[in-house]
N, C-alpha and C positions, 0 to 999 in steps of 0.2 A: 502496500499499501503504499502510496506516496503522500509526501510533508503535508499537503495542501489539503487530502482527502484527509489527515490524519488532522490538521485545524480546524478543517469542516465538519469532523466529527466529534470534535470537543466542545464546538458551539451549542450544541443542541439544533432543534428549530422544526421547523415544515419540512415535513418529508411525506412517502408515499411507503407501502408496506407492503406488498404482495402475501397471504398468506394460502396454504392448503384447505381450502373446506374442510370442516367437521367432518361431515354425513355426505356433504358429492362428490368431495377428495378434489372440486376441481379448483381451480385459481383464484384469490378472490382479491383486489388491490382496495385501499382505503386512503387517504389523505388523514396523517397525525399531525402531531408534533412529538418531539421525545428530550428527553434533558438528558445534558451529560454533564455530573454533579460529581466531587469527587472523587474519579479514576470509574465510574459507573453509566452505565445507560439506560436510562426509565424511559417505560408509557405509562401512561396512567389517565382516567381521565372522568367523569365531574361522576358525585356518588350516583346511584339510580339502582333500582332494584330489578331491572331487564339486565342480562349479558349480554354486551358486543359480541357482535360475530363476531368480530377480527380476537378477543379476548377465549372466545369459545377452540377457534381453529388454533388457536395458539397451543391452548390443553393437547389435544387432539394431533398435532404435529407444531412441538415447540421452530421447527426447522422457518424461516424466511428469508425474504428481502427484502432490503431499508434501500430503499431508492433517493438518493438527494438528488434532488430533481432539476437542481442549481445548476449544476455537476454534470449530470446525465452520469452519476455514472450509481451500480447496481450493485449493491455489497453483503457474499452471505452474511446471512443473524442464524442465532440459537435463544430464545428469550425463556424465562422460567417465571413462574407467577410467583412469587411473593404473596406465601398467607399466613406466616406468623407474625402478630398483631405486634408485637414489638418492633419487627424490622420494616412496620407497615408503615409503624407511625411514623419510625424512623424519616420514612425516604420522603410521605408523604408532606412531613414536615421542612424536608430542605428544601421542597419541589414546589407548594405551596412560600415560602417568606425569598427562595432567594432564585426560582427559576420565573414565580406567578406575582412577588412582590408582596404579598398579602399583608395587613400588618399581623406582625406576632399575635400577638391579644390574641386575635380575628381568627388566629390560626388555632393557638391554646385551645378556642372557646367552642371550637369547630370542629377539631378531629376526628371526634370518635365517631363520626358520623361517616367522615371519609376513611378511616380506620375498616366500619362494618360496612361499608358498600361501593366502593369506587375501585376500578377495574386497578392493578399495579402489575408491571413484571419489569424484570430483571433481563436487558438482554445481554450479547457481545457481539460482536464484530469481524469475523475472519479476518489475522493481521493487524487488527488494532492493538 
């Protein structure tokens, strides 16, 4: 992987991911935002009682392609869902305060709901 791609990954941001459908087995592409914090890559979303298709797909098939559209780069990646409540609390606190710039007091007041109901995965990128 070249240095330009490494720097782009280190900044996080908007991307697409292509997953393999949990039931269909067909490729499924979705636009989302990834976070690069403290040497790890994370994907989350707002709390919800419904399972996101991308999360169901990654649970069934953790391998996916990360598309850095602004660079035209397609990178093989592997996701792991974060299920441990303490890990979820830590990761969601970092994302919300540092990536999304949410006031720390607000995060502390609402993080319980995020820990209970927000999708959250950590992923690795081949060669990163």
